[in-house]
Residue, then its C-alpha position, 0 to 999 in steps of 0.5 A: x631524836x623522837x623528841x625532836x620529831x614529836x616536835x615537828x608535829x606539835x607544830x600549827x603551821x606544819x599541818x596547814x603547809x602540808x594540807x595546802x600541799x595535799x589539796x595542789x597536788x589532788x585538785x587537778x584529779x577531782x576537778x569536776x571537769x575529768x570525773x563523772x560528777x560536778x561536785x565529786x565528794x572528795x573534792x567537797x571534802x577537801x575544800x571543807x577540810x583545808x578551810x577548817x585547817x586553815x582557821x585553826x591554825x591562824x587563829x591564836x585566840x577564841x575570837x580569831x577563831x570565831x572571826x575565821x568561822x564567819x569569814x570561811x562558813x559561807x564558802x563551805x555551806x556553798x560547797x555542799x548545797x548546789x541550790x543556792x543562787x550564785x553561790x560561785x561568787x559566794x565561794x570566791x568572796x568567802x574563799x579569798x577572803x579567808x586567804x588574805x586573812x589567813x595570809x594577814x594572820x601568819x605574816x603577823x606571827x612571823x613578824x611578831x616571833x622572838x625565837x626561830x621554830x619550824x613553825x616559822x619554816x611552815x608558816x613562810x612556806x603556807x603564806x606562799x601558797x596562800x598567795x598563789x591560791x589567792x591569785x587563783x580566785x582572782x584570775x577565777x573572778x575576773x573570768x567569772x565577771x568577763x568571760x574569754x578574759x584568758x585564752x588557752x592554747x596557740x593562737x588561732x585555736x579554739x580556746x576552751x573553757x578554763x577549770x579552777x585546776x587551770x587557773x591553780x597551774x596559771x596562778x603558780x607559774x605566773x607566781x614562780x615567774x616560769x611562765x609557759x604561755x600555754x595560758x594568755x591573760x587578754x583582758x587588761x585586769x588579768x594582765x595586771x594581776x598576772x604582773x602584780x602576782x610576778x612581782x609578788x613572787x619575785x620579792x616575796x622569796x628574799x624578804x621571808x628569807x631575810x625575815x627568817x635569818x633575822x630572827x635566827x641572829x635575834x634569838x642566838x644572840x639573845x641565847x648568848x647574852x643570857x648565858x653571859x649574864x649567868x656566868 
C-alpha cells in the first residue's frame, strides 16, 4: 500500500493537476476585484508557481525546459513589475503560449506512452483544465481588444466589467456545456470561440478516454505476449 502511495507522488503530472485545481479553487478569492490590493501577493505567488510547475512538468529534457522558460518568464516578470507598459497584453500572450505549449507536450506524452500509468490519468485531466484556461485567455483578450464583447446579467440591466475569475467561470461552464446564461458573448468572435470551446469539451472526453483504454489494452496484450514467450 505504501509503495502505491509513493508511486503516485512520483508522477510529474500529479503535481501539475493539483496545482491547476488549487488555482481554480483559489483564484476567485484572490481576484483583485474582491481584495484591497490591485495585485495581491498570494495571487502573484500562485501565478508564478503554477507557471513554473507547468514548465517543469512538460519538459522532459533541458532543451524543452529552456523553451518553456523563454515562453513563460515574460508573464512572471510582468506579474511582479507593475510599471511595464501594456503588461496585461504581455501576460496574456506569454501565458496563452505557455498553456498551448503545455497542451502540445502533454498530448505528445500521452500519444507516445506504451504502458498505462497514473501519469496518463493526471496528464489527460491536466490537458482538459489547460484547455479551459487557454480559452479563458482568449475571452479576456477579446474583451481587452473590444470592451463590451461580453454581457453579464439580464438583458436591460447594467453589465459589470468582467474580471479574470469571471472569465474562468465562463470558460469552464462553456467547456462543460453547462451554460448557465449569466454571461453572454456579444461580439461575433466571442460567440465563435464559445462554440468551438463547447465542441472541444464534448469531443475531448471520449477521445482521451478511448486513448487511455487503448493504451491499457495494448499494455496488457504486450505483457501477456512476453509472459507467453518466457513460458
